[in-house]
C-alpha positions in Angstrom: 45.3 108.6 214.5 47.6 105.9 215.5 47.0 103.0 217.4 47.1 102.8 221.0 50.3 101.6 221.2 51.5 104.4 219.3 53.0 102.8 216.4 52.7 104.3 212.8 51.4 103.6 209.4 54.7 103.7 207.8 56.1 101.8 210.4 53.7 99.3 210.0 53.8 99.6 206.6 57.7 99.1 206.6 57.6 96.2 208.8 55.0 94.2 206.8 56.9 95.0 203.5 60.0 93.5 204.9 57.9 90.3 206.5 56.4 89.6 203.1 59.8 89.7 201.7 59.0 92.2 198.6 60.5 95.2 197.0 58.4 98.3 196.2 58.0 97.7 192.4 56.8 94.1 193.1 54.2 95.9 195.7 53.1 98.4 192.9 52.7 95.9 190.3 50.6 93.8 192.9 48.2 96.9 193.5 47.8 97.5 190.0 47.1 94.2 189.5 44.1 94.9 191.9 43.2 97.9 189.9 45.1 100.2 192.2 47.5 103.0 190.6 50.2 104.0 193.7 53.6 104.8 192.0 57.0 103.8 193.7 57.5 107.4 195.1 54.3 107.4 197.0 55.1 104.2 198.3 58.2 105.0 199.3 56.9 108.2 201.0 54.3 106.2 202.7 56.7 103.7 204.1 59.2 106.6 205.4 56.4 109.0 206.7 57.3 112.0 204.5 53.4 111.3 203.5 50.2 109.3 204.3 47.1 108.0 202.5 44.4 110.3 202.9 42.3 110.2 199.9 39.7 107.7 199.4 41.4 105.9 196.2 44.2 105.9 198.4 42.4 104.5 201.4 41.1 101.5 199.4 44.8 100.7 197.9 45.8 100.1 201.5 43.0 97.5 201.9 44.5 95.8 199.2 48.0 96.3 200.7 46.5 94.7 203.7 45.8 91.5 201.3 48.7 91.4 199.3 51.2 91.9 202.6 49.2 89.1 204.3 48.0 91.4 207.2 44.9 91.3 209.4 42.1 93.7 208.3 42.8 96.9 209.7 46.2 96.4 210.7 47.6 99.1 208.1 44.2 101.7 207.8 44.2 101.8 211.4 47.5 102.8 212.0 46.8 105.9 209.7 46.7 109.4 211.4 44.4 112.3 211.2 44.6 114.0 207.8 47.5 116.1 207.6 47.2 120.2 206.9 47.5 120.8 202.9 50.8 122.3 202.7 52.2 124.0 199.1 53.0 120.9 196.9 55.9 120.6 194.6 54.6 121.3 190.8 55.9 118.9 188.9 54.9 118.1 185.0 55.9 115.7 182.5 59.7 115.7 181.8 59.2 115.1 178.0 56.9 118.2 177.7 59.5 120.3 178.8 62.2 118.8 176.0 62.7 119.3 172.5 61.0 116.9 170.3 58.6 115.9 172.5 57.5 112.8 171.2 61.0 111.7 170.4 61.9 112.6 174.0 58.8 110.6 175.4 59.6 107.5 173.6 63.3 108.1 174.8 62.2 107.9 178.2 60.0 105.3 178.3 62.6 103.5 176.3 65.1 103.7 179.2 62.4 103.1 181.6 61.3 106.3 183.2 58.0 105.8 182.7 57.0 107.6 186.2 58.1 111.4 186.3 57.1 110.8 190.2 60.0 108.3 190.4 62.7 111.1 189.1 64.3 112.9 191.7 64.0 116.4 192.7 66.7 118.4 190.8 68.1 121.6 193.2 71.0 122.5 191.0 72.4 122.0 187.8 75.7 123.2 186.1 76.2 122.4 182.4 79.5 123.6 180.7 79.9 122.7 176.9 83.4 123.1 175.2 83.6 123.6 171.8 87.5 125.0 172.1 89.4 121.7 172.7 90.8 121.5 168.7 90.6 117.9 168.5 87.2 117.6 166.4 85.1 116.6 169.5 82.8 118.5 171.8 82.3 117.6 175.6 79.4 118.3 177.7 79.8 118.1 181.7 77.1 118.3 184.0 77.1 118.6 187.8 73.6 117.7 189.4 72.6 118.1 193.1 69.3 116.4 193.7 67.3 115.5 196.4 65.3 111.7 196.5 61.8 111.5 196.6 61.9 107.9 197.3 63.7 105.4 198.9 66.7 103.3 197.3 68.9 104.9 194.6 68.0 108.0 192.5 68.1 107.4 188.6 68.7 110.6 186.0 67.9 110.0 182.3 70.6 111.8 179.9 69.0 111.9 176.3 70.6 113.7 173.2 68.3 114.4 170.2 70.2 115.8 167.5 68.7 118.2 165.1 68.2 117.1 161.4 70.9 119.0 160.0 73.3 117.8 163.0 75.9 114.7 162.2 74.3 111.6 164.1 77.0 111.1 165.9 76.6 108.4 168.9 78.2 110.1 172.0 80.1 108.5 174.9 79.0 109.1 178.5 81.7 108.8 181.0 80.8 109.0 184.9 83.1 111.1 186.8 81.5 110.9 190.2 78.9 109.8 192.0 77.1 107.7 189.3 77.4 105.1 186.8 76.0 104.2 183.6 72.6 101.7 183.5 70.4 101.3 180.7 71.5 102.9 177.3 69.8 103.3 174.0 70.6 103.9 170.3 68.5 104.9 167.8 70.0 106.2 165.0 66.8 106.6 163.1 65.4 108.9 165.5 68.8 110.6 166.2 68.8 109.8 169.5 70.8 108.7 172.1 70.3 108.2 175.7 71.6 106.2 179.1 70.1 106.1 182.7 72.2 107.3 185.4 72.1 105.6 188.5 73.8 107.0 191.5 76.2 105.3 193.8 74.5 105.0 197.2 71.0 104.3 198.5 68.9 107.2 200.1 66.2 107.8 202.3 63.6 110.5 200.9 64.7 113.7 201.4 68.7 112.9 201.2 70.7 114.6 198.9 72.7 113.2 196.3 75.4 114.7 194.0 76.7 113.1 190.6 79.2 114.6 187.8 79.6 113.2 184.4 80.6 114.2 180.9 79.2 113.5 177.3 81.5 112.9 174.6 80.5 113.8 170.5 83.0 113.0 168.0 81.7 116.1 165.9 83.4 119.5 165.2 82.4 122.5 167.1 80.2 123.9 164.0 77.9 120.9 164.3 76.3 122.2 167.6 74.0 125.1 167.9 72.7 124.8 171.0 73.0 123.7 174.7 69.9 123.1 177.3 68.8 121.4 180.0 65.1 120.4 181.1 63.3 119.6 184.6 60.0 118.4 185.5 60.0 120.1 188.8 61.3 123.7 189.7 64.9 124.0 190.0 66.9 126.5 192.7 69.8 127.1 190.4 70.7 126.4 186.8 73.8 127.5 185.2 74.7 126.6 181.3 78.0 128.0 180.2 79.3 127.5 176.4 83.4 127.5 176.1 83.8 128.7 172.2 87.4 128.7 170.4 88.8 132.6 169.6 89.0 131.9 166.2 85.6 130.3 166.0 82.8 132.5 167.5 79.2 132.7 166.4 77.8 135.4 164.9 75.0 135.5 167.5 73.7 133.7 170.6 70.6 134.0 172.8 69.8 133.0 176.2 66.3 130.6 176.4 64.2 130.4 179.8 60.8 128.3 179.4 58.5 128.1 182.2 54.6 127.9 182.6 54.3 127.4 179.3 55.8 130.5 178.5 59.2 131.0 176.5 61.3 134.0 176.8 64.4 134.9 174.5 67.1 137.5 175.1 70.7 138.4 173.2 73.4 136.9 174.9 77.2 138.2 175.2 80.2 136.2 174.7 82.9 137.9 177.4 86.8 138.3 176.9 87.2 134.7 177.5 85.1 133.7 174.8 82.6 132.2 177.3 78.5 132.7 177.1 76.4 131.9 180.0 72.7 131.9 181.0 71.6 131.4 184.3 68.0 130.9 186.4 67.3 131.2 189.9 63.9 129.2 191.2 62.5 128.1 187.6 60.5 125.3 186.2 59.3 123.1 185.6 60.7 123.9 181.9 64.2 124.2 180.4 67.1 126.8 180.6 69.4 127.0 177.4 71.6 128.5 175.0 71.3 128.6 171.3 73.7 130.3 168.7 74.4 131.0 164.8 77.6 130.3 162.9 78.3 132.5 160.2 78.9 131.4 156.8 
């Protein structure tokens, strides 16, 4: 239960963290130093009231929190409410395991600072458009993403591109269009891997929505690109991937790919009269949605 004065655990935790002058990452690091592994997203949900500590290990972490934040013994623990009725948890799997070239993807995500998948926002709607019809020796991938914050602060998303062994290793250029800026970047020609951290423009509370648009430019001929995929660590409500081909340069075959629950399906995809091909998926993931195609000789 909450204390007789009605003050909740969430409000006491927020006030204590503010009074101590610590960031959530600093609190997380000090908990880890005492042997308690609590993610930043969990701390954020505790202080927002979205969740509360209930398991034995979480309650022990709360006792350590009282020491770290300089609280009296029981100040936080006594304000924890009765255990909540279990709801349906949001299924989450490691992002790198949903991506092609998993080991390389894992190293790239770690280098960009994405070590804790729980800190990633929940990507709800994803649109990826690939333009292979520009005729200027370049290829453009454009992304539009609507996400829900699962921790307080600014949402961060990775943008990782791993080139296949038979693709030129051109370094892409990332162009923020709306709602985001570029943070850390990696360039690993030895692994044929390039990536960047996207930082949303606004501070959010848990449950708030954020939207961003960005482009990735490759100085490559269209014939160097053979697939377009998007991977996600939680279930997405809607995913759409569209590829625009030039009329004079269409692939000889194309297929849709959807991978979820460890199983992948692939089926032929038809190019329409406007030289476009699409794949869409509803309530899919964790997993991958994509298109791949083959060029003629």
